[in-house]
DOVEX-928832 format. One record per residue (C-alpha): x, y, z negated; residue number from 1. Coordinates in steps of 0.02 Angstrom, whole numbers, padded with zeros to 5 digits. Each point is the difference from the previous one (the first is absolute). Example, Ala and Ser with C-alpha at 12.3 -4.5 7.8 and 13.67 -1.06 7.14 Angstrom:
2
<<00615, -00225, -00390>, 1>
<<00069, 00172, 00033>, 2>
REM end
This chain:
179
<<00317, 01133, -00716>, 1>
<<00157, -00082, 00068>, 2>
<<00003, -00139, 00128>, 3>
<<00030, -00148, -00119>, 4>
<<-00129, 00056, -00127>, 5>
<<-00130, 00024, 00137>, 6>
<<00032, -00176, 00068>, 7>
<<-00001, -00079, -00174>, 8>
<<-00160, 00088, -00048>, 9>
<<-00089, -00051, 00161>, 10>
<<00060, -00181, -00008>, 11>
<<-00048, -00019, -00184>, 12>
<<-00171, 00077, 00030>, 13>
<<-00034, -00115, 00148>, 14>
<<00059, -00152, -00098>, 15>
<<-00113, 00044, -00146>, 16>
<<-00154, 00035, 00108>, 17>
<<00023, -00156, 00105>, 18>
<<00025, -00110, -00154>, 19>
<<-00149, 00073, -00093>, 20>
<<-00111, -00036, 00151>, 21>
<<00074, -00171, 00041>, 22>
<<00064, 00067, 00165>, 23>
<<00185, -00038, -00025>, 24>
<<00024, -00103, 00157>, 25>
<<-00117, 00102, 00110>, 26>
<<00084, 00161, -00057>, 27>
<<00173, -00068, 00032>, 28>
<<-00049, -00060, 00174>, 29>
<<-00071, 00172, 00041>, 30>
<<00158, 00087, -00061>, 31>
<<00108, -00123, 00096>, 32>
<<-00097, 00025, 00161>, 33>
<<-00001, 00189, -00014>, 34>
<<00184, 00002, -00045>, 35>
<<00044, -00110, 00149>, 36>
<<-00106, 00103, 00119>, 37>
<<00077, 00161, -00065>, 38>
<<00175, -00072, 00020>, 39>
<<-00033, -00057, 00177>, 40>
<<-00087, 00158, 00058>, 41>
<<00054, 00173, -00053>, 42>
<<-00158, 00069, 00081>, 43>
<<-00109, -00112, -00110>, 44>
<<00095, 00057, -00155>, 45>
<<-00020, 00182, 00052>, 46>
<<-00185, -00030, 00032>, 47>
<<-00022, -00069, -00176>, 48>
<<00104, 00138, -00078>, 49>
<<-00064, 00154, 00089>, 50>
<<-00123, 00117, -00082>, 51>
<<-00048, 00074, 00168>, 52>
<<-00122, -00142, 00031>, 53>
<<-00145, -00005, -00121>, 54>
<<-00034, -00158, -00102>, 55>
<<-00163, -00039, 00090>, 56>
<<00086, -00001, 00170>, 57>
<<00143, -00106, -00068>, 58>
<<-00126, -00126, -00067>, 59>
<<-00089, -00009, 00168>, 60>
<<00163, -00028, 00094>, 61>
<<00065, -00127, -00125>, 62>
<<-00163, -00098, 00001>, 63>
<<00021, -00020, 00188>, 64>
<<00188, -00034, -00002>, 65>
<<-00004, -00122, -00147>, 66>
<<-00166, -00087, 00032>, 67>
<<00087, -00162, 00053>, 68>
<<00127, 00011, -00141>, 69>
<<-00103, 00044, -00155>, 70>
<<-00173, -00052, -00059>, 71>
<<-00121, 00132, -00067>, 72>
<<00063, -00012, -00180>, 73>
<<00180, 00023, 00058>, 74>
<<-00051, 00148, 00108>, 75>
<<-00087, 00083, -00148>, 76>
<<00156, -00022, -00106>, 77>
<<00105, 00071, 00143>, 78>
<<-00114, 00152, 00006>, 79>
<<00025, 00028, -00186>, 80>
<<00188, -00014, 00021>, 81>
<<-00002, 00132, 00137>, 82>
<<-00080, 00121, -00119>, 83>
<<00115, -00035, -00148>, 84>
<<00176, -00048, 00052>, 85>
<<00136, 00085, 00099>, 86>
<<00031, -00107, 00154>, 87>
<<00169, 00081, 00028>, 88>
<<00057, -00119, -00137>, 89>
<<-00105, -00154, 00040>, 90>
<<00152, -00114, 00024>, 91>
<<00074, 00050, -00167>, 92>
<<-00168, -00010, -00088>, 93>
<<-00029, -00174, 00070>, 94>
<<00175, -00057, -00052>, 95>
<<-00025, 00067, -00176>, 96>
<<-00174, -00078, -00008>, 97>
<<00073, -00170, 00047>, 98>
<<00137, 00021, -00128>, 99>
<<-00127, 00038, -00137>, 100>
<<-00109, -00149, 00046>, 101>
<<00140, -00124, 00030>, 102>
<<00068, 00031, -00173>, 103>
<<-00165, -00059, -00073>, 104>
<<-00034, -00152, 00112>, 105>
<<00096, -00138, 00087>, 106>
<<-00086, 00038, 00163>, 107>
<<00048, -00004, 00184>, 108>
<<-00092, 00086, 00142>, 109>
<<-00010, -00092, 00165>, 110>
<<-00059, 00067, 00166>, 111>
<<-00038, -00128, 00134>, 112>
<<-00004, 00082, 00171>, 113>
<<-00082, -00105, 00135>, 114>
<<-00080, 00022, 00172>, 115>
<<-00167, -00064, -00066>, 116>
<<-00078, 00005, -00172>, 117>
<<00049, -00145, -00113>, 118>
<<-00145, -00097, -00077>, 119>
<<-00025, 00017, -00187>, 120>
<<00042, -00185, -00021>, 121>
<<00167, 00018, 00093>, 122>
<<00040, 00163, -00089>, 123>
<<-00028, -00083, -00168>, 124>
<<00109, -00149, 00051>, 125>
<<00138, 00120, 00054>, 126>
<<-00015, 00094, -00164>, 127>
<<00012, -00161, -00102>, 128>
<<00151, -00056, 00100>, 129>
<<00091, 00164, -00031>, 130>
<<-00047, -00002, -00185>, 131>
<<00070, -00176, -00021>, 132>
<<00163, 00047, 00086>, 133>
<<00026, 00165, -00093>, 134>
<<-00077, -00046, -00170>, 135>
<<-00088, 00169, 00002>, 136>
<<-00177, 00059, 00021>, 137>
<<-00031, 00053, 00179>, 138>
<<-00120, 00123, 00079>, 139>
<<-00019, -00026, 00185>, 140>
<<-00074, 00110, 00133>, 141>
<<-00027, -00048, 00181>, 142>
<<00038, 00138, 00126>, 143>
<<-00058, -00028, 00178>, 144>
<<00120, 00064, 00133>, 145>
<<-00067, -00037, 00173>, 146>
<<00170, 00039, 00076>, 147>
<<00067, -00165, -00072>, 148>
<<-00012, -00145, 00121>, 149>
<<-00020, -00123, -00142>, 150>
<<00087, -00066, -00153>, 151>
<<00017, 00095, -00162>, 152>
<<00107, 00135, -00079>, 153>
<<00008, -00012, -00189>, 154>
<<00059, 00140, -00111>, 155>
<<00031, -00081, -00169>, 156>
<<00049, 00138, -00120>, 157>
<<00144, 00084, 00090>, 158>
<<00041, -00149, 00113>, 159>
<<-00064, -00010, 00178>, 160>
<<-00022, -00174, 00076>, 161>
<<-00035, 00015, 00185>, 162>
<<-00080, -00157, 00072>, 163>
<<-00084, 00089, 00144>, 164>
<<00003, -00075, 00173>, 165>
<<00071, 00161, 00075>, 166>
<<00150, -00011, -00117>, 167>
<<00024, -00185, 00040>, 168>
<<-00006, 00038, 00186>, 169>
<<00125, 00142, -00021>, 170>
<<00119, -00116, -00094>, 171>
<<-00019, -00131, 00136>, 172>
<<00035, 00132, 00133>, 173>
<<00156, 00058, -00092>, 174>
<<00064, -00177, -00021>, 175>
<<-00024, -00033, 00187>, 176>
<<00089, 00162, 00046>, 177>
<<00146, -00042, -00114>, 178>
<<00027, -00174, 00076>, 179>
REM end
């Protein structure tokens, strides 16, 4: 099976399974996270792709590595993905999956990265604000990154809005240097 057909087949199958089980958003968030991790770390991608490590061992390692990222349901879905998709193509599969789903919905994914977890009330207010500004349905996920000093980084679709304190301090530093 050639590269494009393999990607199309995987993306369509994932889309169908996630839709049938009302897991569209959860599935997309899992694919996004795994795609981002694979892009940032070649070793992580190789770990997911290799057949030298048995599935049971991969599950044990992933449950430890992703315990602060995924809940139990998301971990179980991740385990199923490990058994059934080729992680050498995870970025392409995720892109095709998004393309399939975006064509059927006016939907935007938002990732809010903060130093501390955002309360459900504040997350809902942020979601409503973004929906009103974009006139689209929004799914929002809060990612906790303890390396942030404070503030928020928003990824709205393909747009990154960096309102983190570290970025503000860096801009202030650069403006003082340039004076």
